[in-house]
Backbone as CSV, one residue per row, in Angstrom:
resi,resn,N_x,N_y,N_z,CA_x,CA_y,CA_z,C_x,C_y,C_z
1,MET,0.806,-1.191,0.085,0.469,-0.143,-0.100,1.064,1.177,0.001
2,GLN,0.687,2.648,-0.367,1.259,3.488,-0.582,0.526,4.366,0.283
3,ILE,1.349,5.310,0.871,0.840,6.463,1.705,1.965,7.583,1.267
4,THR,1.267,8.601,2.150,2.604,10.292,1.657,3.202,10.720,3.178
5,PHE,4.331,10.429,2.797,5.543,10.344,4.414,5.882,11.988,4.496
6,LYS,5.941,13.081,5.076,5.867,14.650,4.873,6.834,14.704,6.662
7,LEU,7.845,15.357,5.736,9.186,15.939,7.356,8.802,16.914,7.260
8,TYR,8.969,17.966,8.540,9.231,19.622,8.481,10.358,19.590,9.037
9,ALA,10.502,21.184,8.795,11.838,22.146,8.845,12.990,20.838,9.375
10,GLY,13.672,20.502,10.544,14.823,20.137,10.174,14.656,18.312,9.914
11,LEU,14.163,17.873,10.290,13.385,16.335,10.099,13.540,16.150,8.163
12,THR,13.887,17.003,7.239,13.818,17.136,5.957,15.106,16.234,5.621
13,ASP,16.423,16.688,7.030,17.191,16.093,6.741,17.425,14.491,6.653
14,TYR,16.413,13.771,7.279,16.100,12.544,7.003,15.712,11.567,5.481
15,LEU,15.224,13.038,4.652,14.641,11.894,3.676,15.370,12.023,2.713
16,PRO,15.400,11.218,1.324,16.246,10.474,0.649,16.926,12.856,0.124
17,PRO,17.772,12.818,-0.513,18.060,14.244,-1.078,17.645,14.632,-1.942
18,GLU,16.512,13.188,-2.801,16.103,14.248,-3.911,14.574,14.436,-3.785
19,ARG,14.358,13.966,-2.163,13.114,14.242,-1.805,12.968,15.393,-0.518
20,ARG,14.148,16.252,-0.573,14.306,17.556,0.647,13.322,18.522,-0.187
21,THR,13.327,19.118,-0.710,12.904,20.242,-1.314,11.775,20.379,-1.308
22,GLY,11.221,19.489,-1.475,9.803,19.081,-1.109,8.942,18.424,-0.166
23,ASN,9.942,18.189,0.485,9.710,17.801,1.848,8.622,16.376,2.118
24,LEU,8.369,16.101,1.002,7.552,15.154,1.067,7.744,13.552,0.210
25,MET,7.050,12.776,0.547,7.336,11.522,-0.778,6.661,10.762,-0.151
26,PRO,6.269,10.082,-1.736,5.070,8.626,-1.760,6.032,7.274,-1.230
27,LEU,5.612,6.950,-0.669,5.878,5.560,0.403,5.195,4.735,0.273
28,ASP,6.185,2.831,0.040,5.553,1.823,0.134,5.460,1.780,1.071
29,VAL,4.172,1.311,2.102,4.939,0.122,3.088,3.682,-1.161,3.641
30,ALA,4.050,-2.046,3.713,3.405,-2.984,4.303,1.565,-2.932,4.869
31,PRO,1.065,-3.682,4.573,-0.645,-3.197,4.806,-0.651,-3.866,6.499
32,GLY,-1.130,-2.842,7.097,-1.360,-3.088,8.890,-0.013,-2.013,9.489
33,ALA,0.771,-1.481,8.435,2.174,-0.749,8.941,1.513,0.022,10.419
34,THR,2.256,0.264,11.337,2.804,1.298,12.574,3.548,2.349,11.858
35,ILE,2.654,3.258,12.468,3.235,4.497,12.669,5.072,4.719,12.584
36,ALA,5.102,4.110,14.023,6.697,3.518,14.749,7.314,2.633,13.359
37,GLN,6.244,1.779,13.280,7.471,1.316,11.562,7.792,2.073,10.665
38,VAL,6.852,2.885,10.031,6.993,3.639,9.146,8.203,4.946,9.600
39,ILE,8.095,5.150,10.783,9.186,6.046,11.181,11.194,5.190,11.144
40,GLU,11.103,4.270,11.774,12.102,3.800,11.932,13.054,3.495,11.110
41,PRO,12.657,3.140,9.800,14.090,3.192,8.853,14.463,4.817,8.262
42,PHE,13.995,5.643,8.829,14.513,7.070,8.541,15.546,7.354,10.042
43,HIS,15.496,6.264,10.901,16.637,6.775,11.644,16.945,8.284,12.625
44,MET,15.593,8.463,12.566,14.883,9.882,12.925,14.959,9.717,14.951
45,PRO,16.137,10.878,15.635,15.863,10.466,17.251,14.229,10.306,17.671
46,GLU,14.158,9.930,19.126,12.365,10.206,19.439,12.681,11.421,19.336
47,ARG,13.365,12.156,20.373,13.243,13.429,21.068,12.956,14.150,19.448
48,LEU,13.125,14.030,18.581,12.651,15.116,17.402,11.768,14.435,17.039
49,VAL,10.965,13.696,17.145,9.825,13.405,16.441,8.857,13.902,17.720
50,LYS,8.013,15.195,17.505,7.075,15.803,18.470,5.806,15.614,18.042
51,LEU,5.441,15.928,17.134,3.963,16.070,16.526,3.949,15.459,15.824
52,VAL,2.710,14.741,15.618,2.653,13.408,14.846,1.553,13.328,13.531
53,LEU,0.944,13.579,13.138,-0.222,13.714,12.279,-0.785,12.915,11.110
54,VAL,-1.929,12.083,11.643,-2.104,11.541,10.081,-3.786,12.021,9.991
55,ASN,-3.410,12.210,8.358,-4.566,12.784,7.596,-5.176,13.996,8.632
56,GLY,-4.390,14.766,9.024,-4.035,15.887,10.006,-4.913,15.794,11.054
57,VAL,-5.025,14.840,11.654,-5.435,14.354,13.167,-3.661,14.151,13.892
58,TYR,-3.803,14.804,15.288,-2.580,14.669,15.887,-2.889,13.003,16.181
59,VAL,-1.636,12.358,16.556,-1.716,10.791,17.115,-0.768,11.349,18.375
60,PRO,-0.694,10.448,19.346,0.058,11.151,20.849,1.209,9.925,20.580
61,PRO,1.782,10.549,21.423,3.357,9.319,21.311,2.639,7.577,21.698
62,GLU,1.865,7.367,22.893,1.589,6.516,23.112,0.736,5.507,22.382
63,GLU,0.176,6.347,21.250,-0.449,5.233,20.191,0.142,5.035,19.278
64,ARG,1.573,5.783,18.864,2.459,5.422,17.812,2.748,4.485,17.337
65,ALA,2.951,3.424,18.474,3.355,2.134,18.082,2.559,1.144,17.480
66,THR,0.990,1.470,17.785,-0.172,0.479,17.424,-1.140,1.010,16.493
67,ARG,-0.775,2.288,16.321,-1.490,2.923,15.231,-1.176,2.646,13.716
68,THR,-2.237,1.864,13.485,-1.822,1.424,11.887,-1.988,2.361,10.850
69,LEU,-1.942,2.173,9.554,-2.241,3.080,8.548,-2.790,2.250,7.295
70,VAL,-3.283,3.193,6.397,-4.091,2.485,5.702,-3.792,3.041,4.470
71,ASP,-3.949,2.526,3.007,-3.925,3.056,2.142,-4.687,4.499,1.722
72,GLY,-3.094,5.203,1.340,-3.695,6.375,1.083,-3.236,7.730,1.840
73,ASP,-3.016,7.097,3.324,-2.682,8.130,4.693,-1.900,9.163,4.368
74,VAL,-1.891,9.965,5.152,-1.086,11.311,4.964,0.034,11.106,6.216
75,LEU,1.002,10.690,6.089,1.882,10.836,7.897,2.674,11.694,8.235
76,ALA,2.596,13.412,8.938,3.367,14.177,9.039,3.887,14.261,10.154
77,ILE,4.947,14.936,10.151,5.783,14.706,11.774,6.583,15.972,11.741
78,TRP,6.616,17.114,12.532,7.131,18.051,12.815,7.965,17.830,14.318
79,PRO,9.190,18.589,14.272,9.863,18.507,15.203,9.967,19.322,16.348
80,PRO,10.408,19.292,17.630,10.227,20.419,18.509,10.178,21.795,18.084
81,VAL,9.639,22.699,18.188,9.646,24.260,17.990,9.770,25.112,19.466
82,ALA,10.388,26.070,19.060,10.749,26.797,20.086,10.447,28.224,19.801
83,GLY,10.133,29.040,20.287,9.572,30.665,20.239,9.173,31.218,21.321
84,GLY,8.853,32.360,21.100,8.637,33.386,22.318,7.098,34.347,21.904
């Protein structure tokens, strides 16, 4: 099945070089893949995976190891942000 994988801000460095400009890529994943399983091959430090959305809906950290994705989902991830 295929999902759209989006990384924002400094996380785009974890995408393949040819995908960094657009910050997203189509991604083939196994049926029933969890968010954690999709993230793992990209070797992002867990502390940098702050805000996770599936189709625009927030997924809390405690659900990321069990929340499965379906064909056509959009998985978007932001790092922590600082500001004032």
